[in-house]
Each structure stands twice: as C-alpha cells, then as structure tokens.
N, C-alpha and C positions, 0 to 999 in steps of 0.2 A: 460366161454362161449365164444366161438369164434365169435367176432363181425365181421361185414362186412359193405361194402358200395355198392350201386348199382347205376350206372348212367342211367338217363333216358333223352328222348327228348319229350317235351311236343308237342301237336298239333301246337302251335304257333312257334315252332322251338327252343325255349328256352331249353337249357340244365341244368340239375341239379343232384347234387350228393346226394343221400339219404343214411341214416344210419339204420341198423338193428343190434340188439344185438346178433342175432344168425344167422346160416345159413339156417334157416327156409324159408327165402325169396325165396331160390332156389326151394323149393317145389311148389311155386305159381306163379313165373315169370321166364321166360327163355330169356337169351341173344339172341338178334337178332330178337325177336318177336315184333309185334305190337299188341296192345291191344286197343279195343275201350275205350274211356276215363271211361265210367261207369264200365266196367269189370276191368281195372286197378284199379280203386278206390276200388272195392269189394276185389280184390286180395290182394291189399296192406293192406287194413284194416284187413282181415283175418290173413295175415302174421304177421304183426306188433302187433296185439292183441295176437296172440299166442306166439310170441317172448317175449312179455312183461309178459304174463302168465308163461312162462318158468322161467323167472328171479324171479317172485314171488315164484314158487315152490322151487327154489334153494335159495333164499336169504331172502325170507319173505316179500318182497315189489315188486310192479310192476316196470318196467323200464320206468321211466320218459322220458329218451332220445327217446325210441320207440314211445311213446304216444305223444311227440312233434313232432316227424317226421311225424306221421300219421296227426296230426293237420295241419302242414305244406303242406303236400300233399292235404289234402282236401281243405284248402284255396286256393292253386294255382289252383286246378282243377276247383274250382267255377269260376275263372277268364278266363277260357279257352272256345273257341268255340268247338262244337262238333268235334270230330277227333279221332285220334289214339295216343297213348303214346308208344313210341319205347324204348325198354330196350337195352342200348348200351353195358353195361359191368357189371361184378361183380368184386369187389375188395376185397380180403380177407386180 
C-alpha cells in the first residue's frame, strides 16, 4: 500500500506532519484548504479509520500507525482553541 504524509497547520500556528498508510487521505482533505477544527477531526477520523481497515483487509490486522496518528490528532485538537486547520501539503 502506498503510504503518505500530510502536513497541517493547527489553529495555534503549530505545524505537524501526519502519517497515513494509504492515499485515502486525499479523498477527505485537500491541499491548500482550511477546515474548521471539528470538520478536520471528522475527516481525519474517517480517512485514517478507512486506511486502517484497508490494511486489515489486506494483511489481516488493522494499521496501528494509522490509529496512533488518529489518537495524536485527537489529542492535539483537544488542546486547540476553536479555529481552522490548514492542509499545507501531501508527501508521497
């Protein structure tokens, strides 16, 4: 499976590089777009859970890295004030 990374900027200005085990993230986020924090969380959750499920279908177990990335995103989002998350880039 082609893994990739996506770079984001949180509402507080902090930048982060995130991991996805598949290109499915491109179906849910777009480079250059701003997403309200709750929307970004929902899109990330859907994309990373879908990616993990694809790994399960192919290899028989979920993708721990995708689920760990989702947990990190949720933890970081909990520390943010309301605002938007900017998607800066995809890196394949």
